[in-house]
Backbone as a printed PyTorch tensor [residue, N CA C, xyz], in Angstrom:
tensor([[[ -7.8610, -13.7380, -13.4460],
         [ -7.5970, -12.2710, -12.8630],
         [ -7.6750, -11.2510, -13.4400]],

        [[ -6.8750, -11.4420, -14.7550],
         [ -6.7820, -10.2570, -15.7930],
         [ -8.2680,  -9.9390, -16.2660]],

        [[ -8.9640, -10.9710, -16.5010],
         [-10.4770, -10.8080, -16.9970],
         [-11.1720, -10.0820, -16.1860]],

        [[-11.0630, -10.2480, -14.8860],
         [-11.7180,  -9.2470, -13.9520],
         [-11.3490,  -8.0130, -14.1020]],

        [[-10.1430,  -7.6040, -14.1100],
         [ -9.6390,  -6.2410, -14.2490],
         [-10.2570,  -5.6240, -15.6380]],

        [[-10.1780,  -6.3600, -16.6140],
         [-10.9020,  -5.7730, -17.8180],
         [-12.1990,  -5.4680, -17.7680]],

        [[-12.9700,  -6.5800, -16.9410],
         [-14.5180,  -6.4180, -16.9430],
         [-14.7230,  -5.2340, -15.9800]],

        [[-13.9990,  -4.9320, -15.0400],
         [-14.0940,  -3.8000, -14.3730],
         [-14.0500,  -2.6090, -14.9100]],

        [[-13.0620,  -2.4740, -15.8660],
         [-12.8230,  -1.4880, -16.4810],
         [-13.9320,  -1.0480, -17.7320]],

        [[-14.3610,  -2.2460, -18.2930],
         [-15.5360,  -1.9940, -19.3250],
         [-16.9110,  -1.8070, -18.6180]],

        [[-17.0740,  -2.1760, -17.2330],
         [-18.2790,  -1.8830, -16.5490],
         [-19.2310,  -2.9180, -16.5410]],

        [[-18.5940,  -4.1010, -17.0340],
         [-19.3970,  -5.2870, -16.9840],
         [-19.4570,  -6.0860, -15.5520]],

        [[-18.4470,  -5.6990, -14.7580],
         [-18.3490,  -6.5370, -13.4600],
         [-18.5390,  -5.2410, -12.5100]],

        [[-19.3160,  -5.2050, -11.6840],
         [-19.6010,  -3.9790, -10.6180],
         [-19.9920,  -4.9730,  -9.3420]],

        [[-20.3910,  -4.0820,  -8.3060],
         [-20.8650,  -4.7150,  -6.9890],
         [-20.0020,  -5.2460,  -6.1700]],

        [[-20.3210,  -6.3680,  -5.8060],
         [-19.2690,  -7.0780,  -4.7170],
         [-17.9070,  -7.3780,  -5.1130]],

        [[-17.8660,  -7.4910,  -6.5080],
         [-16.4660,  -7.6740,  -7.1640],
         [-15.6180,  -6.5510,  -6.9560]],

        [[-16.2120,  -5.4140,  -6.9480],
         [-15.5270,  -3.9740,  -6.7820],
         [-14.9230,  -4.0460,  -5.2810]],

        [[-15.8380,  -4.3210,  -4.4130],
         [-15.2750,  -4.3590,  -3.0500],
         [-14.5720,  -5.1610,  -2.6590]],

        [[-14.5600,  -6.5260,  -3.3720],
         [-13.7120,  -7.5240,  -3.1540],
         [-12.2630,  -6.9710,  -3.5160]],

        [[-12.1810,  -6.6620,  -4.9180],
         [-10.9720,  -6.1780,  -5.2280],
         [-10.1330,  -4.9650,  -4.4410]],

        [[-11.1190,  -4.1320,  -4.2090],
         [-10.5480,  -2.8710,  -3.3940],
         [ -9.9960,  -3.5420,  -2.1090]],

        [[-10.6760,  -4.3710,  -1.4670],
         [-10.1100,  -4.9400,  -0.1690],
         [ -9.0490,  -5.7160,  -0.2120]],

        [[ -8.9420,  -6.3940,  -1.2950],
         [ -7.7050,  -7.4340,  -1.6560],
         [ -6.5740,  -6.3930,  -2.0090]],

        [[ -6.6340,  -5.3370,  -2.7650],
         [ -5.6050,  -4.6750,  -3.0790],
         [ -5.0820,  -3.6660,  -1.8600]],

        [[ -5.9810,  -3.0860,  -0.9650],
         [ -5.7310,  -2.5130,   0.1180],
         [ -4.8770,  -3.3130,   1.1230]],

        [[ -5.2850,  -4.9390,   1.2540],
         [ -4.6280,  -5.5750,   2.1890],
         [ -3.1060,  -5.8820,   1.6340]],

        [[ -3.0420,  -6.0340,   0.2190],
         [ -1.6990,  -6.4060,  -0.1660],
         [ -0.7850,  -5.0660,  -0.0010]],

        [[ -1.4020,  -3.8930,  -0.1620],
         [ -0.5000,  -2.6760,   0.1870],
         [ -0.1400,  -2.7560,   1.4010]],

        [[ -1.0910,  -2.9500,   2.2750],
         [ -0.7020,  -2.7480,   3.7410],
         [  0.4250,  -3.8640,   4.0990]],

        [[  0.2680,  -5.0500,   3.6210],
         [  1.3060,  -6.1070,   4.1200],
         [  2.6100,  -5.8080,   3.3870]],

        [[  2.6770,  -5.3810,   1.9820],
         [  3.7470,  -4.9660,   1.6120],
         [  4.5100,  -3.7650,   2.2370]],

        [[  3.8180,  -2.7790,   2.7070],
         [  4.3830,  -1.8680,   3.4000],
         [  4.9460,  -2.1820,   4.9520]],

        [[  4.3620,  -3.2420,   5.2850],
         [  4.6850,  -3.5460,   6.5970],
         [  5.9790,  -4.2290,   6.4730]],

        [[  6.1140,  -5.2310,   5.4820],
         [  7.3260,  -5.9990,   5.1840],
         [  8.4160,  -5.1640,   4.7890]],

        [[  8.1910,  -4.0190,   3.9660],
         [  9.3040,  -2.9440,   3.5000],
         [  9.7640,  -2.3380,   4.9390]],

        [[  9.0670,  -1.8900,   5.6460],
         [  9.3150,  -1.0120,   6.8000],
         [ 10.3110,  -2.1480,   7.7670]],

        [[  9.7040,  -3.3750,   7.7550],
         [ 10.5530,  -4.1470,   8.7000],
         [ 11.9440,  -4.4900,   8.0570]],

        [[ 11.9600,  -4.5330,   6.8410],
         [ 13.2120,  -4.7280,   6.0330],
         [ 14.1650,  -3.4990,   6.3970]],

        [[ 13.6760,  -2.3360,   6.3240],
         [ 14.3130,  -1.1480,   6.4110],
         [ 14.9520,  -1.0370,   7.8550]],

        [[ 14.0150,  -1.5040,   8.8950],
         [ 14.4030,  -1.2620,  10.3860],
         [ 15.4410,  -2.3480,  10.6460]],

        [[ 15.4790,  -3.6130,  10.0720],
         [ 16.5300,  -4.7340,  10.1890],
         [ 17.7370,  -4.2710,   9.6070]],

        [[ 17.5390,  -3.7220,   8.4490],
         [ 18.8000,  -3.2930,   7.8830],
         [ 19.5510,  -2.1580,   8.6860]],

        [[ 18.7990,  -1.2190,   9.2180],
         [ 19.2470,  -0.0850,  10.0350],
         [ 19.9010,  -0.5660,  11.3430]],

        [[ 19.2220,  -1.5560,  12.0430],
         [ 19.7280,  -2.1430,  13.2030],
         [ 21.0420,  -2.8180,  12.8560]],

        [[ 21.2540,  -3.3720,  11.7070],
         [ 22.5790,  -4.1660,  11.5680],
         [ 23.4880,  -3.0080,  11.1070]],

        [[ 23.1850,  -2.2120,  10.5210],
         [ 24.2600,  -0.9690,   9.9900],
         [ 24.7560,  -0.4390,  11.5970]],

        [[ 23.7480,  -0.0850,  12.2180],
         [ 24.2420,   0.2550,  13.5350],
         [ 25.0030,  -0.4930,  14.3070]],

        [[ 24.9020,  -1.6970,  14.3150],
         [ 25.6200,  -2.7580,  15.0400],
         [ 27.0610,  -2.8770,  14.4700]],

        [[ 27.1350,  -2.6200,  13.1090],
         [ 28.5170,  -2.6120,  12.4000],
         [ 29.2770,  -1.5280,  12.6160]],

        [[ 28.5810,  -0.1940,  12.7080],
         [ 29.2910,   1.2330,  12.7200],
         [ 28.3330,   1.8930,  13.8710]],

        [[ 28.4820,   1.9040,  14.8580],
         [ 28.1080,   2.6850,  16.1480],
         [ 28.1000,   4.1540,  15.9080]],

        [[ 29.2550,   4.4910,  15.5550],
         [ 29.3230,   6.1120,  15.3780],
         [ 28.5740,   6.7070,  14.2810]],

        [[ 27.9290,   6.0490,  13.3290],
         [ 27.1910,   6.5970,  12.3120],
         [ 25.7470,   6.3480,  12.6920]],

        [[ 25.0640,   6.0520,  14.0520],
         [ 23.8320,   5.8150,  14.1690],
         [ 22.9080,   6.9140,  14.0290]],

        [[ 23.3740,   8.2790,  14.2150],
         [ 22.4000,   9.3340,  14.0070],
         [ 22.1730,   9.3850,  12.4950]],

        [[ 23.1730,   9.4270,  11.7390],
         [ 22.7130,   9.5500,  10.2800],
         [ 22.0490,   8.2190,   9.7670]],

        [[ 22.1770,   7.1040,  10.2570],
         [ 21.4830,   5.8250,   9.8480],
         [ 20.0640,   5.9760,  10.3650]],

        [[ 19.7550,   6.4170,  11.5960],
         [ 18.4770,   6.5210,  12.0740],
         [ 17.6860,   7.7180,  11.4170]],

        [[ 18.2820,   8.7420,  11.0050],
         [ 17.5410,   9.9000,  10.3090],
         [ 17.0000,   9.3030,   8.9990]],

        [[ 18.1240,   8.5870,   8.1310],
         [ 17.7200,   8.0890,   6.8380],
         [ 16.6510,   7.1000,   6.8630]],

        [[ 16.6010,   6.2030,   8.0610],
         [ 15.6260,   5.1360,   8.2020],
         [ 14.1240,   5.7810,   8.4060]],

        [[ 14.2180,   6.7560,   9.2980],
         [ 12.8860,   7.3840,   9.4890],
         [ 12.4330,   8.0700,   8.2880]],

        [[ 13.0770,   8.7210,   7.4090],
         [ 12.6810,   9.3440,   6.1240],
         [ 12.1690,   8.3030,   5.2470]],

        [[ 12.9100,   7.2970,   5.1230],
         [ 12.5580,   6.2870,   4.1970],
         [ 11.2600,   5.6400,   4.6220]],

        [[ 11.3140,   5.2010,   5.8800],
         [  9.9620,   4.5170,   6.4620],
         [  8.7850,   5.5350,   6.2030]],

        [[  8.9420,   6.7750,   6.2100],
         [  7.9360,   7.6700,   6.0150],
         [  7.3570,   7.8420,   4.5860]],

        [[  8.3290,   7.6000,   3.5980],
         [  8.1990,   7.4680,   2.3040],
         [  7.3270,   6.1740,   1.9600]],

        [[  7.6140,   4.9580,   2.6490],
         [  7.1680,   3.8070,   2.3010],
         [  5.5450,   3.8000,   2.6640]],

        [[  5.4370,   4.3500,   3.9070],
         [  3.9730,   4.6200,   4.4330],
         [  3.0360,   5.5760,   3.7470]],

        [[  3.9730,   6.5180,   3.0560],
         [  3.0320,   7.5250,   2.2540],
         [  2.5900,   6.6560,   0.9850]],

        [[  3.3410,   5.8240,   0.3110],
         [  3.0170,   5.0390,  -0.9450],
         [  1.8820,   4.1660,  -0.3370]],

        [[  1.9300,   3.3750,   0.7020],
         [  1.0440,   2.5020,   1.3240],
         [ -0.3510,   3.2860,   1.4220]],

        [[ -0.3590,   4.4360,   1.9060],
         [ -1.4630,   5.3460,   2.2320],
         [ -2.1810,   5.5700,   0.7720]],

        [[ -1.3070,   6.0790,   0.0350],
         [ -1.8780,   6.2780,  -1.4860],
         [ -2.4520,   5.1890,  -2.0980]],

        [[ -1.9140,   4.0070,  -1.9720],
         [ -2.2680,   2.9510,  -2.6110],
         [ -3.7000,   2.3480,  -2.0520]],

        [[ -3.6630,   2.6480,  -0.6940],
         [ -5.1100,   2.0790,   0.0950],
         [ -6.2020,   3.0290,  -0.4710]],

        [[ -5.8360,   4.4100,  -0.5660],
         [ -6.8520,   5.3120,  -0.7240],
         [ -7.3190,   5.0210,  -2.1690]],

        [[ -6.4060,   4.6840,  -3.1680],
         [ -6.8540,   4.5060,  -4.6020],
         [ -7.4890,   3.2250,  -4.6470]],

        [[ -7.2300,   2.3800,  -3.8430],
         [ -8.1690,   0.9130,  -3.9480],
         [ -9.4440,   1.0980,  -3.4620]],

        [[ -9.5920,   2.0430,  -2.2280],
         [-11.0480,   2.1630,  -1.8830],
         [-12.0170,   3.2090,  -2.7490]],

        [[-11.0830,   4.2080,  -3.3840],
         [-11.9880,   4.9000,  -4.4540],
         [-12.4360,   4.2460,  -5.4300]],

        [[-11.5830,   3.1210,  -5.9940],
         [-11.9800,   2.4190,  -7.2340],
         [-13.1610,   1.5850,  -6.6520]],

        [[-13.0720,   0.9260,  -5.6560],
         [-14.1560,   0.1300,  -4.8830],
         [-15.4860,   0.8220,  -4.6390]],

        [[-15.3790,   1.9270,  -4.2000],
         [-16.6490,   2.7720,  -4.2630],
         [-17.2720,   3.3780,  -5.3930]],

        [[-16.3390,   3.5840,  -6.5080],
         [-16.8850,   4.0310,  -7.4770],
         [-17.3690,   2.9510,  -8.4380]],

        [[-16.9450,   1.6210,  -8.5800],
         [-17.3380,   0.5040,  -9.2420],
         [-18.2650,  -0.1380,  -8.4690]],

        [[-18.4490,  -0.0360,  -7.1880],
         [-19.4170,  -0.6270,  -6.4660],
         [-20.7160,   0.0850,  -6.4570]],

        [[-20.9910,   1.0910,  -7.0470],
         [-22.1800,   1.9400,  -7.0180],
         [-22.5380,   2.1730,  -5.6340]],

        [[-21.5720,   2.5040,  -4.8390],
         [-21.8970,   2.9040,  -3.5120],
         [-22.6660,   4.5180,  -3.3790]],

        [[-22.1870,   5.3310,  -4.1690],
         [-22.9540,   6.7220,  -4.3310],
         [-23.8870,   6.4680,  -5.2890]],

        [[-25.0910,   6.9570,  -4.8920],
         [-26.2310,   7.0220,  -6.0220],
         [-25.9100,   8.2820,  -6.8780]],

        [[-26.1610,   7.8890,  -8.2420],
         [-25.8850,   8.6380,  -9.4980],
         [-27.2030,   9.5320,  -9.5790]],

        [[-26.9770,  10.7810,  -9.3750],
         [-28.0000,  11.6930,  -9.7810],
         [-28.7410,  12.0220,  -8.6850]]])
């Protein structure tokens, strides 16, 4: 796996491997963000069940945290796609 990364950096591995790596990276980022937001929601529900009077504060922090996680996921997906498009010679040079 590490040799594929080094080959992509050196320029010896291009084409379909770049698209494959970008797709895997984007998929892992999306799955990780989904799991993270699910854990945030589960913890928030448990906190509200234990202390209902703090529901407003917990809800606000939960929404902000989920937005940050979603932003990181979007950034990582864009980076994966840009790397895949650059290494895959998708755009003609010149």
